[in-house]
C-alpha positions in Angstrom: 0.0 0.0 0.0 1.5 3.3 -1.2 0.6 6.3 1.0 0.8 9.7 -0.7 2.8 12.1 1.5 3.0 15.9 1.2 6.0 17.9 2.6 6.4 21.5 3.4 8.7 23.7 5.5 7.2 26.2 7.9 9.1 29.1 9.6 8.4 31.7 12.3 11.0 33.8 14.2 13.9 31.4 14.7 11.8 28.2 14.5 11.9 25.9 11.5 9.4 23.1 11.1 9.6 20.2 8.6 6.1 18.9 8.1 4.8 15.8 6.4 1.1 15.1 6.0 -0.5 11.9 4.8 -4.0 10.4 4.8 -4.9 9.0 8.2 -7.1 9.7 11.2 -5.8 13.1 12.4 -2.9 11.9 14.6 -0.2 14.6 15.1 3.4 13.8 16.1 5.9 16.5 16.7 9.6 15.6 17.3 8.6 11.9 18.0 6.4 13.1 20.9 2.6 13.2 21.1 0.9 16.4 20.1 -0.5 17.0 23.6 2.8 16.3 25.2 4.8 18.6 22.9 2.3 21.6 23.0 0.8 21.5 26.5 -1.1 24.8 26.1 -4.5 24.5 24.4 -3.8 27.8 22.6 -0.8 26.3 20.8 -2.6 23.1 19.9 -5.6 25.0 18.5 -3.1 27.2 16.6 -1.4 24.2 15.0 -4.7 22.7 13.9 -6.1 25.9 12.4 -5.4 25.1 8.7 -7.4 21.8 9.1 -10.3 23.7 10.7 -10.4 26.3 7.8 -10.2 23.7 5.0 -12.7 21.3 6.8 -10.1 18.5 6.7 -10.1 17.7 10.4 -9.2 14.0 11.0 -8.4 13.3 7.3 -4.6 13.7 7.6 -1.9 12.5 10.0 0.9 15.0 10.6 4.5 14.2 11.3 6.7 17.2 12.1 10.2 18.0 13.3 10.7 21.4 14.6 13.8 23.2 16.0 14.8 26.6 17.3 12.8 29.2 19.2 10.2 28.7 21.9 6.9 26.9 22.0 4.9 29.9 20.5 7.3 30.2 17.5 7.4 26.5 17.0 3.6 26.2 17.0 3.4 28.9 14.4 6.1 27.2 12.3 4.2 23.9 12.4 1.0 25.7 11.4 2.8 27.4 8.5 4.2 24.1 7.3 0.8 22.3 7.5 -0.9 25.2 5.5 1.8 24.9 2.8 1.5 21.1 2.7 -2.2 21.3 2.3 -1.6 23.4 -0.9 0.1 20.3 -2.3 -3.0 18.3 -1.6 -5.4 20.6 -3.4 -5.0 24.0 -4.9 -8.6 24.8 -4.0 -7.4 25.4 -0.4 -5.3 28.4 -1.5 -8.0 31.1 -1.3 -9.2 29.8 2.1 -5.7 29.7 3.6 -4.6 32.9 2.0 -7.6 34.8 3.4 -6.7 33.7 6.9 -3.1 34.7 6.4 -1.7 31.2 7.0 0.5 31.1 3.9 2.4 34.2 4.7 5.6 33.7 6.6 5.4 36.2 9.6 8.5 38.3 9.1 8.7 39.7 12.6 12.0 38.7 14.3 13.8 40.2 17.2 15.9 43.3 16.3 19.6 43.0 17.2 21.2 45.0 20.0 23.2 48.0 18.8 26.7 48.8 20.2 26.8 51.7 22.7 23.2 51.1 23.6 21.4 49.0 26.2 19.3 47.2 23.7 18.0 47.4 20.1 16.4 50.9 20.7 16.9 51.5 24.4 19.8 53.8 25.3 21.8 54.2 28.4 20.5 57.0 30.6 22.0 60.4 29.6 23.6 62.5 32.4 24.1 66.2 31.6 26.3 66.7 34.7 
């Protein structure tokens, strides 16, 4: 039995997720751990499954993802981005639905680097006139 797999890469901040989806019963495995174990917050779990909710494909595809870098929030967004891109490989009819929700756009916001002679990216050391 040959199972059709779809692959995509999702990114957010410093997190990179490699995502494979294939027909199944809706099981999600992230870094060889169960979905509930890897993302303990319901907010992150709901975020990851959002592309399936929008395209009405809940429970039709199993997800296997490997994610590295960043924290749990960035990782959940990276997996979501990867799932959305992989669903495009399944059917191009999903493009309008996913695009309308902004799931195909890679969120470009990253932390600004600290500048020399300053306390942070924008914050300066306190100025003393005397």
